[in-house]
N, C-alpha and C positions, 0 to 999 in steps of 0.2 A: 626919239623912238621912235620914228617914222621911218627911220631904214625898213623896217618892217613892217607890213600893214596887213594884220591879222583880221578876218571876216570870219568869226564864233555865231556859236550856235546857241550862247548863254550870256550873260553879263561877265558872270564868273569864272570860267574861261578868258575872258580878252583881260579882267583884273589881274588872275594869278601869272599871265602870259607879260604883262607891259610891269608890272612887278618886277618878274624875271629879268627883264631885258633890263630894266634899271640897273636890278643888284647886279648881273651881270659886268657893267661899267663902270661899278666903284673902285673895284682895283685893274690895274697897278695903278698908281695913285703917279698925276705930275711931282715930281721934284726936283727941278730946276724952277729959278726962280724968272724976274724979270730981264736982271742979267742974263739967266745962262746958267751962276751955278748952285751947287752943289754939294754935299758931303760926302764923302768917298769912304770905301769900307778901308781906306787904310787913316781913317779920320782928319782929312787936309781935303780941304776945299778944290773942287776940280767949277772946269767950268765948262759949257756944249756952249755952239752956234751954230750949227747943221742940224739938231735935232733936237725933243724933251728931252729930257733927264725921266726917265720914268723909276718909280722905286716900291716896294710889296711885291713882291713875285712868289707867290703863293703852289710854286713849280709843282709839285706833286701833285697837287690838285687841280689846278688851273691845265697844262698840257694835254686834257683828255677832253675838255668840250668847249672851256671860254676860249684858250687860245685860238683854236679850228674855226669857232665862232668869229675870232676878229679876224680872222683871214677873207670872212664873207664880207662881216661889214662896217670894220675898220682897218682895210689896208693900211693906211699911212702910219696909222699911228702903231700898226705889227713892226713895221721899218723900227721905228724909236725908238720900240720896246727892245730889241735885239741890237740897234747901235748900246742901250742903254745896259744890257747883257756885254757889251764887248767895251764899256768902261771899267765896267765891275774888273771886268779879265783884266784889262789895263794894272788897275788899282791892287788887286789882289791877288793877282798870279792863276784863278780859275776861275770858272765862269759860274754865275747865281746858285744857288739848292732852295735856300730861302733866303731873300734878301727882304730886309725887312728896313724901312727909314734908313739905306746906307749904310746896315751892317749885315754881315753876314753870320746867322741865326743856327744853321744846319739842322732845323728843328724835325725835319721829315730826310725821308731817303731817294735814295737813285740821283740822276744826274741830268736834270727833263727841260734845263736850257735846250741841250742836245736836240729832241724831240724837236721843238718849239721852232729851232734854226732849221735842221734838214727840210719842217713843214712845210716854211714859209719856203723856202728856194724854188723846193717842187711847187707851189702854186701858182710861184711866177713873180712872189715879191723878195725882191734884188735888191732893193737901196740900202746896203751896208757892206764890208769889208767879206766877201765869202770867205776868202783865203785865210783871213784871219780867223774869220770866223771857226772853221775849219781845224785850222790849228788849236784856236782855244777850244776846239770839241778830243781833240786828240791827248792834250795837254791835259784835260780833266779826267779823262776817262781811266790816264794812266798814272793819278796820283796815288800815294796810299790812303787816301782818306777812305773812312766809314767803309775798311774789310776789303778796297779798291785791289789791296794788294795781294792779299791772301787771295782774291779772287782769281787774280791773274797767273797767280803760280800753282793753286793748284783746278783750276777750271772751274769753282765752283766755291763757295766758302763753307768752309764745316763750322758746322754749332760751337764745338766750344772754343774757338777762337773769334768769333763777333759774333755783338748779339741779333737777330732779325736776321738774321742766314740764308734764309729761301727768300724771304721777302727781294730781300738787298743782291741775293744774285739774280731773281729773276727782271727784276728791272735795270739793273743792269744789261744783263745780257738783250734786253729790248733798247736799250739804250745806245750798248753795239751795233744794232740789226740798223740803229737810225744810221748810223757814223759811217754804218756800208754801202749804206746808200746814197747817203751825198757822196764818197770816194767814188762808187761809179758813177754818179752824174759828173763826177771834177778828172774822171778819167783818167784813175788811182787803183789803177785793178791789185796791189800788192797790198792795198789798204782795204781794199773790200773784201778782198778773198779772207784779210785774216780776221777782219770784224764781225764777214758772216760766220766765220767757224765758229768765235765768241758767242755770236745770238743764238748759235744751239746749245748753251751751257744749261737752258732750262732741264732737260733730258734726264741730266743725272739724280735729278730731284725726285721725276713718277717713280713710286714703288708700285708696281704692278701690282702687288699681291692686296693693298687697302686701296690701291686706284686713285691718290692723292698725293699732293706736293710734301715732303713730309725731309726732315733735316739730319743731314749725314755727318758724320765727324771725319776727321781727316784719314784717315784708316780704313774709310767708306762706308763704316758700317751706321744703320740706320739710329736715330733717337728713338731711346726706351722708356718708358712708356711711350705709345701712339695713341694722342683721340682729338679725331678732327674737331669737335667741338670743342677743345679746351682754348682758355685767352688767357695769357698773364700779362694784363697791359702794358705795349712798351720794353719786355721783359722774357718775351720766348725767338720762336722762330717766326713769328710772322709777325709783320707791323701793322699795329689795328687789327687784327684780323685770326681769322683760324685758318686751318687747311680746307677748311668748305670754300670760302672765297677765294683766297690765295692760287689754289692747282688751276683756277683758269685763264691767271695772267698770263699772257703768250700770245696780246696783240697781233703779234707780225707773224708768226708762225701757227694758223689756228689746222691747217693740214696737217702739220707735224703734232700736233696734240691732239686731235682726230686719232692719227697711226697707234700713239705711245695709249692711245684708250681701248684701240683693240679691232679701230673701224670706226665706222660710221655711227650702224645703228649700236653700237656699245658706246660709243658718244653720247646720243640721244637721250640714252637709257641714264647714264650719269648726270648729263643735265635734266632729265624731269628728276632726280631725284636731289637736284637742289633745291627746285620750289618747293618741295612736294614734305622734306624732311623737316621733323621736330625741333621748333623755333630756339631750344632751349640751348644757351653755352655753359661751359663749367668751368670753375678755375676759382681759385679767389681774388683774385684783380684780374674778373674779364672787363675787358676793355670796354668802356661807355660807347667809343662810338662804332662798335658794331651795334646799327639801328637799322627800323625800317624795314624789317625783318618781313621778307615772304619765304617762309620754307628759311636755306642757312642762306641763302642770297639777303643782303645788306644793303639796302641803296641807300641808306643814311650815313655810307661812306663810299670814297672813290671805289676802292678796290674794285667793285661790284659793277660799276657802272656800262661795263662794254657789253656784259655777260648775256643779256636779253638778246642782242642781235646775234649771237653766236649760233642759234637754230638757223638764221639767214645761209650760214657755208653748208649744211648737213640737210637745204632740201623742203626744211620746214617753216618754214618764212609764218606762217599757223599759229607757230607756239611764241616768235616772237614780235606779232602783233598781240596777240595774248595779255603777253607780260607788259607788254609797254601802257594800250590798255589799264590796266590794271594798277599801274604806277602813275599813271599821268591823272586817274581820277580818285585813287586812295592816299597819296601821297604827297600831296600838295595842295594848301587851302589857304587862304585868303583872309589867316585867323596871327594870334600872336605866336602860334606853336606849328604853322604851316608850312615847316619844312621837315621831313623827318628827321635831320643830320645838322650839323655845323653848313653853316653855307659858303663856308673853305671860299670867301673871295672871288665870288660870283658861279663858281665849280655850280654847284647843287641846281643852280638855277640856270645856266648854261644849257644841262642836261633835258628841259625840262624844255628851252625853249627852240632846240634844234626837234625834240620828238615832237613836239606842238605841231612842228611844222610838217614833220613825217620823217625825220630821217636823221643818221645817225653818225662816227664816223667810228668806227671802233679802232683803227689804228692812225693815229696822226703820225704822218711819215710817208703815209699810201694815202694819197688822197682820191677814196674810194667813201659813196657815202652809202648804207645802209639801207633798205625804205623800214617804215616799219609801221604804225598806224597812225597817221592824220587827225591831230584833235581839231581843227578850222576844215571850214568848207573849204574857204580858199586861204591864200598865206602869199604875201609875194614882199620878193628883196628886191630893194632900188639899189640898182648899182651905178655904179660910172658910164656917165657917154651916156644918157638917157636909157641903158637896159636894164631891165628887170628879169628874175626869174623867180615864177608861179607855181604852184601848186595845188592843185584842186581836187576837192576830193567827191567825186559824186555820190548820191542817194548818202550823204554822210551823215550818222545819228548814234545813239551810245548804242544803241543796238547792234550796228551794223559797222563792229570794229574790226572784219575782214576785209584786205584787199583782196578781189577778184580779179581786176586786170589792172596793168600799168602800162602806160603811154607818155612816149618821151618823143615829144616837137613831132608828133604824129607816127611814130613808130610803135608798135609795141617794144616792149620787154619780158623777157623769158625768163631773169633773173633779176632777184630787191635789188638790184643797185645799180649805181651812176656817180660820175666822177668829177671833179672840183670842175673841170674844165666846161662840164652840161652848164651849171650853176654863170662861170664868166662869163661865158656867150652866151647868154640868156634863152629865156625860151621857157616852154612847159611843161610840167610834168602831172598828167590826169590821172589820178587811182580814182578807179573803180568800187566802189564800199557793199559790202555784202554781209547777212548776217551768220551765214554758213562759210566756214574754211573750205578755202579751196585747195584740197591737197592733190 
């Protein structure tokens, strides 16, 4: 817990913060025994000697914030986790989707070992067989599991051929973008271009008449009737969500999504409506995972976790600051019901940790952090070699939730972003807070 020293305005914030930090470290679990033995997904006993084997990879949840947090505070374990995923690949032929105690459960969607590996490589964490990991990523992405074969054929997933078609396509497109990024870093230009083209697959689902991501059949016709509030848990076009939440899942190409929506002003208007729409859900079996609602924004489940920071990409950082402030103060408490949704192996708490320090990574695989609204007057991350990265919030208070200026190591920032390398190098990020937004 001493990896991060937070200095708060009140005891409750510190209790929430360190409880969250403890929660974030409960998974993955150490799985290999004192001799290095563990049970693999092939039901055989395997051994490791150069790394610890980990289990319980809730990757659909944790790739978003928990694994990015680990790249800051747990670099050695990140390499062990990736080596654990590669041992899973050796025994099973695919990277893990949702691995539990040596078993593949497939309980969620996407191929999110891919962004975890890409993310680590781009952040300089490379104590694993990179070429093997790259091959595993490509092989996993080209399997026929969970609609991927259909996705390759149509460049989207028709709803009559696969359940949760919109969510799966959006997530596969993002995972493909991550492969293209690693391919580029490894000078594999052919695969870089191929997977970058796959990564644009999200565009087919955007319906300009409704301005939502919407299901398509194999003939290219929209699913009707369409209701963006409709939910039929794990049995419709969206995974644990609705069109309201999933329309924003394009973390790798925010500019492309802005263009699809008709430009900056139209994007801002649509984003505003997400947080002000009626929170009502409709359907006979609405997903209980759609929780922690602010309008139709659902903080209690992971697909919404990056959305508040999208305002930073269109020049309205004060809106990001307002929403982050609201979530920090109204959806996290030191009570038995103190989370607005499942902890999900640390993801819910990892969101809190990063945002309480004042920043969040919108797109794992793109080592850039978006600045929000720091909860603490000072938060220090202790790094290796005696270095530290410190976030100081001057004039910080409950009312002073707006960032008036940003200075990184003495240099004023004109945009609310900084890089992972800025953290690794050590230094100080100083934010001056105020009660009025700086527009």
